[in-house]
C-alpha positions as a Markdown table, in Angstrom:
| # | Residue | x | y | z |
|---|---|---|---|---|
| 1 | Ala | 124.1 | 73.5 | 61.1 |
| 2 | Ile | 125.1 | 72.4 | 64.6 |
| 3 | Asn | 124.0 | 68.9 | 63.9 |
| 4 | Ser | 125.9 | 68.8 | 60.7 |
| 5 | Phe | 129.1 | 70.2 | 62.4 |
| 6 | Phe | 129.0 | 67.4 | 64.9 |
| 7 | Arg | 128.2 | 64.8 | 62.2 |
| 8 | Asp | 131.2 | 66.0 | 60.1 |
| 9 | Phe | 133.5 | 65.2 | 63.0 |
| 10 | Gln | 131.8 | 61.9 | 63.8 |
| 11 | Lys | 130.7 | 63.1 | 67.2 |
| 12 | Asp | 127.3 | 62.7 | 68.8 |
| 13 | Leu | 125.4 | 65.5 | 70.5 |
| 14 | Arg | 124.5 | 64.9 | 74.1 |
| 15 | Leu | 120.8 | 64.1 | 74.4 |
| 16 | Glu | 120.2 | 67.0 | 76.8 |
| 17 | Phe | 121.9 | 69.5 | 74.4 |
| 18 | Lys | 119.9 | 68.1 | 71.4 |
| 19 | Asn | 116.6 | 68.5 | 73.3 |
| 20 | Ala | 117.5 | 72.0 | 74.4 |
| 21 | Leu | 118.3 | 73.0 | 70.8 |
| 22 | Gln | 115.0 | 71.5 | 69.6 |
| 23 | Glu | 113.1 | 73.4 | 72.3 |
| 24 | Phe | 114.9 | 76.6 | 71.4 |
| 25 | Tyr | 114.1 | 76.3 | 67.7 |
| 26 | Val | 110.5 | 75.5 | 68.3 |
| 27 | Gly | 110.1 | 78.6 | 70.4 |
| 28 | Leu | 112.1 | 80.7 | 67.9 |
| 29 | Lys | 109.8 | 79.5 | 65.1 |
| 30 | Lys | 106.7 | 80.4 | 67.1 |
| 31 | Asp | 108.0 | 83.9 | 67.9 |
| 32 | Leu | 109.0 | 84.6 | 64.3 |
| 33 | Asn | 105.7 | 83.4 | 63.0 |
| 34 | Gln | 103.9 | 85.6 | 65.5 |
| 35 | Met | 106.0 | 88.6 | 64.6 |
| 36 | Asp | 105.3 | 88.0 | 60.9 |
| 37 | Ala | 101.6 | 87.6 | 61.5 |
| 38 | Thr | 101.3 | 90.9 | 63.4 |
| 39 | Gly | 103.5 | 92.8 | 61.0 |
| 40 | Val | 106.3 | 93.5 | 63.4 |
| 41 | Leu | 108.8 | 91.7 | 61.3 |
| 42 | Lys | 108.6 | 91.0 | 57.5 |
| 43 | Ile | 109.8 | 87.5 | 56.7 |
| 44 | Thr | 110.2 | 86.4 | 53.1 |
| 45 | Thr | 109.9 | 82.8 | 52.2 |
| 46 | Gly | 111.0 | 81.0 | 49.1 |
| 47 | Lys | 113.9 | 81.6 | 46.8 |
| 48 | Glu | 115.5 | 85.0 | 46.1 |
| 49 | Pro | 117.6 | 85.5 | 43.0 |
| 50 | Met | 121.3 | 85.6 | 43.5 |
| 51 | Ser | 122.9 | 88.9 | 42.3 |
| 52 | Met | 125.5 | 88.8 | 39.6 |
| 53 | Thr | 128.1 | 90.2 | 42.0 |
| 54 | Thr | 127.5 | 87.4 | 44.4 |
| 55 | Tyr | 127.6 | 84.8 | 41.6 |
| 56 | Arg | 130.9 | 86.2 | 40.4 |
| 57 | Leu | 132.4 | 86.1 | 43.9 |
| 58 | Phe | 131.4 | 82.4 | 44.4 |
| 59 | Cys | 132.8 | 81.4 | 41.0 |
| 60 | Lys | 136.0 | 83.3 | 41.5 |
| 61 | Thr | 136.5 | 81.8 | 45.0 |
| 62 | Met | 135.9 | 78.3 | 43.7 |
| 63 | Met | 138.0 | 78.8 | 40.6 |
| 64 | Phe | 141.1 | 79.7 | 42.4 |
| 65 | Ser | 140.7 | 77.3 | 45.3 |
| 66 | Asp | 142.7 | 74.0 | 45.3 |
| 67 | Lys | 140.0 | 72.2 | 47.2 |
| 68 | Arg | 138.7 | 69.2 | 45.2 |
| 69 | Asn | 135.1 | 69.4 | 46.4 |
| 70 | Tyr | 134.7 | 72.8 | 44.7 |
| 71 | Ile | 134.8 | 71.0 | 41.3 |
| 72 | Phe | 131.3 | 69.7 | 41.8 |
| 73 | Ala | 130.1 | 72.9 | 43.6 |
| 74 | Arg | 131.3 | 75.1 | 40.7 |
| 75 | Thr | 129.7 | 72.9 | 38.1 |
| 76 | Phe | 126.4 | 72.8 | 40.1 |
| 77 | Leu | 126.4 | 76.6 | 40.5 |
| 78 | Ile | 127.0 | 77.1 | 36.8 |
| 79 | Val | 124.2 | 74.7 | 35.8 |
| 80 | Cys | 121.8 | 76.2 | 38.3 |
| 81 | Trp | 122.5 | 79.8 | 37.2 |
| 82 | Ser | 121.8 | 78.8 | 33.5 |
| 83 | Leu | 118.3 | 77.5 | 34.3 |
C-alpha cells in the first residue's frame, strides 16, 4: 500500500526506507507464521465471503458517487457477486 501510494503521486521511495520496509515485513511475516504455528494467533488464509450488508454498502457508495472510476468498480463488483 505504501509503494502504491508513492507510485500514484509519481514519487520514488528512498532506498533506505524501501529496505527498512522490506526488512520489517519479512520479520512481521516470520512472527505471524510462528504465532499461527504455535496456536497463539489464528490466521485465516484464502477468501472469505462478503456479507450482504457490506455488499450493499459498497454498491450504495459507488452508485451515488460522481467519481468516474467507480463505473468499472461497480460493474466488476456486481459481476463477481453473481459468480
